[in-house]
N, C-alpha and C positions, 0 to 999 in steps of 0.2 A: 477558877478552872471549871467548877461545876456550873456556875452561872453562865459561862461561855458555852458550855456544852448544851445547856438548856435553851439556847436561842431557838426561835421557831424554825429557822433553816435546818439546824442540826437535828431537831426533832423530826422534821419532815424527811430528811435524808435517811435517818435511822429507820423510820417507819416504812419508807419506800424499800429499803434494803430487806427488812423483815418480810414485807408483803411479797417481794420478788422471790425470796426463799420459799414462801408458801406457794407461789405460782409454780415454781419448779418442782415442788413436792407432788402436787396433784397432777402435774403434766406427766409424770412417770407412774404414779400410783393408779391413775384412772385406767389406762390400758391393762395394767397388771390385774386390777380388780375385775375389769371386763372379761379378761381371759379365764377367770374362775366361773363365769356365767355362760360363756360361749367359746367355741373354737373356730367360729366362722371368721376368716380373715377380713371379709368385707365389713362385718360389724365392728371388729376391733379398729380397723382403719377409720370407719365412720365415727367411732367414739373419740378417737384422737382429733378428728376434724371438727367435732362438735364444739370443742372449746374455742376454736378459731373462727367459727361461723359468725359470731357477732361482729368481728372486725370487718367482714364484708357486707353484712346486712344492716347493722345498727350503728355504724360509725357516724353517719350524718345526723340521725336523731340524737345520738349521745352528745354530739357537739352542741346541739340546741339546748339540751337539758343542762349542760355545763354552763352555758351562757345565761340561762334563765334562773337557775338555782344558785344559792351560795356555794362556791366551790369547796370551801373548807368543810362545811357541814355535809356536803355530798360525799366527800372522801371518808368522813367518819361513818356516815350512814352505810356506805357501801361495804366497808370492812366489817361493821357489826352484822350486816346482812349475810356476808360470807361466813362469819362465825356460825350463825344460825343454820345455814345450809349444810355446813360441814358436820356440825353436831347431829343434824338430821341424818346425814349419810352414815355417820358412826353408829347411830341407833339402828338404822335399817340393816347395816352390815352385821352388827352383833346379834340382833334379834333373828336374823335369817330371813327377813322379809324383803330383802333387796332384789329387784329385777332389773332387766336392761332398760326398761322405760324410765325407771327412777334415775338410773345412771345417766342416761342421755339428757333428761330434763335438768338435772343438777349440773352437768357439764356445761350446758348452754348458759345457765344462769350464772355460773362462776366465771365463764368467759365474758359475759356481759358486765359483771362486776369489775373484772380486770380492765376491760375497755373503759368504763366510766372513771375508774380510779386514775388510770394513766393519763387520760385527757384532762381530767380535772387538776391533777397534780402539775402537769405541764403548764396549764393556764394559771395556776396559783403561784408558781415560783416567782414571777416578776413582782408580786406584791410583797415579797419578803427578802428579795435579793437585789442589790444594786445592779444597774445595767452592766457596769464594767466587770462584775463578777459572774455574770450569767454563763459565759463559756466554761468557767471552772465548775460552777454549780451543776450545769447540765452534764459535764463530763463525769462528775462524781455520781450523778444519778444513773448515767449510762453504765458506769462501772459496776454500781450496785446491782443493776438489772442483769448485767452479763454474768457476774459472779453468782448471784442468788438464783436466777432463773436457769442459767446454763451449766453451773458447776455444783454449787452446794445443794440446791434444792433437789435435783435429780438423784444425786448420790445419797442424800439423807432419805429421800422417798423410797428408793430401792431397798436400802438397809432396813428401814422401819417395816416395810411391807413383808420382808422376809421373816420378821418376828411375829407380826399379826396383821391381818388384812385391814383392820380398822385403824390401826395405830397411826399410820402417816396422816390420816385425815383428822384424827384427834390432835396431833401435834400441829397440823396446819391451822386448825381452828384457834388454838392457843396463840399461834404466831399472828394471825390476823387480829385477834383481840388485843394483843400487846401493841401492835401497830396503831390501832385506832385509839387506844388510851394515850399513846405518846403524843398524838396531835390533837386530842380532844379539847384541851383547855384553850389553846390559841385559835385552832381552826374553827371551833364552834362559836366563839365570841367575836372574832375579827371578821367583819364584812369584807369579803375578798373581791367582790365585783358588783357593779351596778346591775340590778336584775330587771329594770324597766326604764330605759332611757328614752323611748319614743324616737321620733324621726326628726325633731327640730334641732339638729346640730349641723353646722358647717354647710353641707350641700347634700342633695339627694344622693349623689354618687358616692360620697364618702361617709355619710351618716350611718353609724352603727345602729341597726334596727333590732329591737328586742320587744317582745310582747305584742306583736301584730298578727299572731296566728302561727301555730307551730310549723307547718310546712312552708309558710312564707318566710319564716325566720331561717329555715334550712336553705331555701332557695336563695335568700339574700346573701348568706355566707358564701355560697358558691359563686354567685354573680359578682360579689365584691372582689373576691380573689381573682376571678377571670379578668375583671377590668383593670386590676393592678398588674401591669405587664411585668414589672420586676419580680414581685412575689410569685407571680405565675411561673416565671422562669425557674425559680428555685424549686417549685413544685414539680416541674418537668424533669429537673435533674434528679430529684428524689425518686421519681417514678422510674427514670432510666437506671438509676443505681440498683433499685430492687429488681428491675427486669433483667438487666445484664449481669448483675452481681450474683443472682441465684442460678444462672445457667450452669456454671461449673459444679454447683452442689449436686445437680441431678445426676451427673456422671462420675462423681468423685470416687465412689466405691469401685466402679469398673476401671477407672483410670489407675487407681492404686493397685488393684489385683491383676489386671490384664496388661496395662502399659508398663507399669513399674515392676510387676511380678512380686509384689509385697503382700503381706497378710493383714488380718484384722487389727493387729497391734499398731502397725504403721498408719492404718486408716484412722484409728482413734487418736494417735499422737498428732497427726496433721490437723484434725479438728481441734484438739487441745491447744496447738500452737497458735491458731487464729484467735482463740478465746483469750490466751495470755497476752497476745499483742493488743487485743481490744481493751483489756484492763490497763495496759500501759498507755494507750491512746487516750482513754478516758481521764486518767490521772494527769496526763501531760497537756490536755487541750487548753486549759486556762493559761499555762505558761507559754504555749505556742502562740496563742492569740496575742498575748502581751508583747512577745518578742517580734513576731512577724506581722501582726495586724490581721484582721479578719479576712481581708481580700486575698492575701498571700496564703493564708491557711486553707481557704477554700480551693484555691488553684493547686496548691501543693498536694492536698489530700486526694483530689480527683485524679490528677496526673500521675502521682506515685502509685495509687491503687491500680490504675489502668496498666502502667508499665510493669507492675509486679505480677501481672498475668502472663508475662513472657517466660519466666523461668519454668513454670510447669509445662509450657508449650514446647520448649526446646531442650530442656535438661532431663537427664535420667538419674541424676544424683539425688538420693533421698535427703541429704543434708542441705543441698541448695534449694530444693523444693520446700522442705520444712522451714527453712529460713524465710523463704518468700511468703509462705502462709502466715508465719508469725508477723512479718512486717505488714501484711495486708490488714491485720487487725488494728494497727495504729491509726492509719488514715480513716478507716471505716468509722470508728467511734469519734475521732476528732472532727470529721466532717459533720456528723450528726449533732455534736455539741454546739458547734459554731452556727450551723444553719438554723438549729432550733432557737438559739439565742437571738439571732437576727429576726426570726419570725415573732418571738415573744416581745421584742422591742418595737417593731415597726407595725404590727397589727394592733388596732384599737382594742382596749381591754374587753369591751363588750362583744368582740368577735373572736377572741382567742380560742374559745371552745370550738366554734364552728370551723374556723380555719385549721385548727389543729386536727379536727376530725377528718378533714380532707387529706391532710398529710398522712394520717393513719390509714385512711382508705387506699391511698395510692401505694403505700407500702404493702398493705395486706393484699391488695388486688393484683399488683404486678408480680409479687413473689411467686405465686403458683403458676402464673403464665410463663415467667422466666424458667421455672423448674421444668415445665413441659417442653418449652422450646429447646432447653439444653439437651433433653433426651432425644428429641427429633434431630437436632443438629449433630449430636454425637453419632447417631446412626447414619446420617447422610454424609457428613464431612469427615468424621473421625473424632476421637476423644480429645486429642491435643488441640485440635482446631477450635474446639468450644472455648478454650481459654483465650485464644486470639480474638474470636468474635466478641467475647465478653469485654475484654479490655478496649478493643477498638470502638465498640458501640458506646461505652460510657464516655470515652474520650471525645468522640464526636458530639455527644449530647452536651458535654461541658463547653466545648468550643462554640457551639451554636448559641449558648446562653451566657457566655463569659462576660460580655459587656454589662448585661443586666445584673449579674452577680457582683461585679465590681461596683456598680452604683449602689446596690444594697449594702455592701460592705462599707462604703463611704458614708452612707446615711447612718449606719450603726455606729461607726466611729464618731460621727458628729453628736449623736445622742449621748455617748459616753462622755465626751468633752463637755457638753452642756450640763449633764448631771453633776460632773465634778466641779464645775464653776458655781452651780446653784447651792445655796445654803441647805444643809441637811434638815429635813423636816420630820423624819421618823427614823427609828432604829431598824435597819435592815442589814443584818450581819450574815455574811456567807462564811 
């Protein structure tokens, strides 16, 4: 039993779960700590945004680093660096020497660490998990992220800060230290990717290029993805999901208070309902893929999520709307698990970091745009109408790219069949 738990995959999952709790702790503790230094709402908002800035500015360079460096060692190094940063923050807080500049710099550096760790972990997973188990593995990773970053971390961070301002960051540092130690043995010794392949493979169009110049590497990742029409399609749907999916989030608090006439408790419960649904979707994504096949899962998740925008648009029943929000979480995470598995399988290993960084950029880039559009549409059309635009926009985006997604799903299924027919060459247990 212990030997089974100590497999590389289970160590990585546990480390990722602990790291996500740490991410959730400092996501809440940072603005709380900032509020002890300033009461300017603009600075507090900027501090919250500072952790997310690397997703917009550094995603593509981070992808190049993930492809150039050993991914396992990069994850270990990033977590140890976060430990050092957080202990520095603890020292500055306890000594009374902390100022806003320190806080902004550390926030950006921690956001950069989170970005590097997440891209590296996503690119590392296919080296330790069989192709057929990728949807289940990615579903579990998504569940760990949802619970740690969205539920446990923020709750723990708030409680710890109430005891002592430096305490959540000390606990955070310990969490990242444990996470790095969990993966240290196998991640540091196992070479997880080829770091210098050159260009003499297959053809110029499909050859994964690494080691030809940093920015050329970044540009090659973008151009390779753009030339691959099918994978480009899944990128467009990911962008559409983040664009249209975030629109209702912008007006949700007004929708709950003004349209439904409910208070803050209902607002919090609606948010929690989606998170609970996301956990269910993450845990069920592997079984769904086995039963339905990847193509049907992609179709089901997009269509069902789009249709689940209708109840908030037409109903005034809190129970009906709460059920809709809960059900929205299931396809949200299931889509991400299967689409990520397809990308991990069909993208050459040497390009996993760069292509993954494009997906990260599309998610981070479209989300704030969707948030802003949701606010403008709510003012122009009405709060309920935002849900209709959200569902209809995502559904249209899927229908435009449905054929390409079906081809990708078929390729993914063939890879699984080929791997199951081939003799096992290494132990990769999910």
